[in-house]
C-alpha positions in Angstrom: 10.8 22.3 -13.7 7.6 21.2 -12.0 5.6 24.3 -10.8 5.1 25.0 -7.1 1.2 23.9 -7.4 2.3 20.7 -9.1 5.1 20.2 -6.3 2.5 20.4 -3.6 0.3 18.2 -5.3 2.7 15.4 -5.5 3.4 15.9 -1.5 -0.7 15.9 -1.0 -0.7 12.4 -2.6 1.8 11.5 0.3 -1.3 11.7 2.5 -2.2 8.4 1.1 0.9 7.1 2.9 -0.7 8.5 6.4 -4.0 7.5 5.5 -6.4 4.4 4.7 -6.5 0.9 5.1 -3.5 -0.3 7.1 -3.0 2.8 9.2 -3.4 1.9 12.3 -1.4 1.8 15.8 -0.5 -1.5 16.8 -0.4 -2.2 20.6 3.1 -2.3 22.6 3.6 -5.8 22.9 3.8 -6.4 19.2 7.4 -7.4 19.0 7.9 -7.9 15.5 6.0 -8.9 12.0 7.3 -11.2 9.5 5.9 -12.1 5.9 6.8 -15.0 3.6 5.3 -15.0 0.3 5.8 -15.7 -3.7 7.1 -12.8 -6.2 4.8 -13.9 -8.5 1.0 -13.6 -7.8 -0.1 -16.7 -9.3 -1.5 -19.6 -7.1 -3.1 -17.7 -4.2 -0.1 -14.9 -3.8 -2.3 -11.9 -5.3 -3.9 -10.9 -1.6 -0.2 -11.3 0.2 1.5 -9.5 -2.6 -1.3 -6.3 -2.7 -1.2 -6.3 1.5 3.0 -5.5 1.1 2.7 -3.1 -1.7 -0.7 -1.1 -0.4 -1.1 -1.8 3.6 2.1 -2.4 5.0 3.6 0.5 4.2 0.8 2.5 6.3 1.5 0.0 9.4 5.1 1.0 9.1 4.7 5.0 9.0 2.4 4.4 12.1 4.8 2.1 13.9 8.3 3.2 12.8 10.1 1.6 15.7 8.4 -2.3 14.9 10.2 -4.5 13.2 9.2 -5.6 9.8 10.7 -8.3 7.5 9.7 -9.4 4.2 10.6 -12.4 2.5 9.5 -12.6 -0.9 11.9 -15.9 -2.0 9.3 -18.7 -1.0 8.1 -20.8 -3.9 4.7 -20.4 -5.5 3.4 -23.9 -3.8 4.9 -22.7 -0.4 2.1 -21.3 2.1 2.1 -17.3 2.5 1.9 -16.7 5.9 2.3 -13.6 8.4 3.8 -14.3 12.0 3.3 -11.6 14.7 5.4 -12.3 17.3 4.0 -11.0 21.0 6.6 -9.9 23.8 5.6 -12.4 26.5 6.8 -10.7 29.4 4.4 -8.3 29.1 1.3 -10.5 29.2 0.1 -9.4 32.5 2.1 -12.8 34.0 4.4 -13.0 37.2 8.0 -13.5 36.2 8.9 -17.3 36.7 11.6 -18.1 38.5 14.8 -18.4 36.6 15.1 -21.8 37.6 12.2 -23.3 35.6 13.3 -21.9 32.7 16.4 -22.8 30.8 18.2 -19.4 30.1 18.2 -19.6 26.1 14.1 -20.0 26.2 12.0 -17.6 24.9 8.8 -16.2 26.0 7.9 -14.8 22.9 4.2 -15.7 21.7 4.1 -15.9 18.0 0.6 -16.2 15.8 0.7 -17.0 12.4 -2.1 -16.2 10.0 -2.1 -17.9 6.6 -2.4 -15.2 3.5 -2.9 -17.6 0.8 -5.9 -17.4 -1.2 -7.1 -14.1 0.7 -7.1 -10.7 -0.5 -6.1 -7.7 1.1 -8.7 -6.6 3.1 -9.4 -10.2 4.9 -5.8 -10.6 5.5 -5.5 -6.7 6.8 -9.1 -7.8 9.1 -7.4 -10.8 10.4 -4.2 -8.5 11.7 -6.4 -6.4 13.7 -8.2 -9.1 15.3 -4.8 -10.7 16.2 -3.0 -8.1 17.5 -6.0 -5.4 18.8 -4.6 -2.6 16.6 -6.3 0.8 16.8 -6.9 2.2 13.4 -6.3 5.8 13.1 -9.1 8.6 12.0 -8.5 11.0 9.5 -8.3 14.9 11.3 -10.8 17.3 9.9 -7.8 19.3 8.2 -6.9 15.4 6.2 -10.1 14.9 5.2 -10.2 18.7 3.6 -6.8 17.3 1.9 -8.1 14.3 1.1 -11.5 16.1 -0.5 -9.2 18.5 -2.4 -7.0 16.1 -3.8 -9.6 14.1 -5.3 -11.3 17.3 -6.8 -7.7 17.7 -8.3 -7.5 14.4 -9.7 -11.1 14.8 -11.7 -10.3 18.0 -12.9 -6.9 16.7 -14.4 -8.8 13.4 -15.5 -11.1 16.0 -17.4 -8.6 17.7 -18.6 -6.7 14.9 -19.8 -10.1 13.9 -22.3 -10.2 17.3 -23.3 -6.7 17.8 -25.0 -7.1 14.0 -26.1 -10.2 15.3 -28.4 -8.4 18.6 -29.2 -5.1 16.2 -30.1 -7.6 13.9 -32.4 -9.2 16.9 -34.0 -5.7 18.6 -34.9 -4.5 15.3 -36.1 -7.9 15.2 -38.3 -7.5 18.5 -39.7 -3.6 17.9 -40.5 -4.8 14.4 -42.6 -7.1 16.4 -44.5 -4.7 18.9 -45.5 -2.3 16.4 -46.5 -5.1 14.8 -48.5 -6.2 18.1 -50.2 -2.6 18.8 -50.7 -2.1 15.4 -52.4 -5.2 15.9 -54.6 -4.4 19.4 -55.9 -0.9 18.1 -57.0 0.8 20.3 -54.7 4.3 18.9 -53.7 5.6 19.5 -50.2 9.1 20.0 -51.4 
């Protein structure tokens, strides 16, 4: 069973969902976001996949009420697109009379971002420009937690390297001992 410290360390790693690229609050007039890209990274679909895996969870965490749909069934040759749907009624224009619009017409505005052959940071930057999203800045407490997390990861890396060297030394000693036993004719029966 993991120790309390190990469990707390794993919980602190969840900080990556709250902070970082993509942790932004979108304006209220953004009604829906949908993505469509291929399941494999060939032919320019690497950036959209990285955006989906790393930045979209942060957007969803900061905007829980925003519906986000992802379609990963597109063909490799299809374009990778990100559609942002804005609520048309909140753009500041006066409501038009019902007689001028059909009853089934929507007033939503859709902005499409072409993601193919773009990096995840370029896609995020275009999304920020289109929506006017406000990036969330970490608090002092979160900055301290990030610093401690980085220190712990560095310490863990050093410990791992040290243990790998110890294991190599043990293996070398065991091989030397086995070779010495073989030369002396001592059977390990």
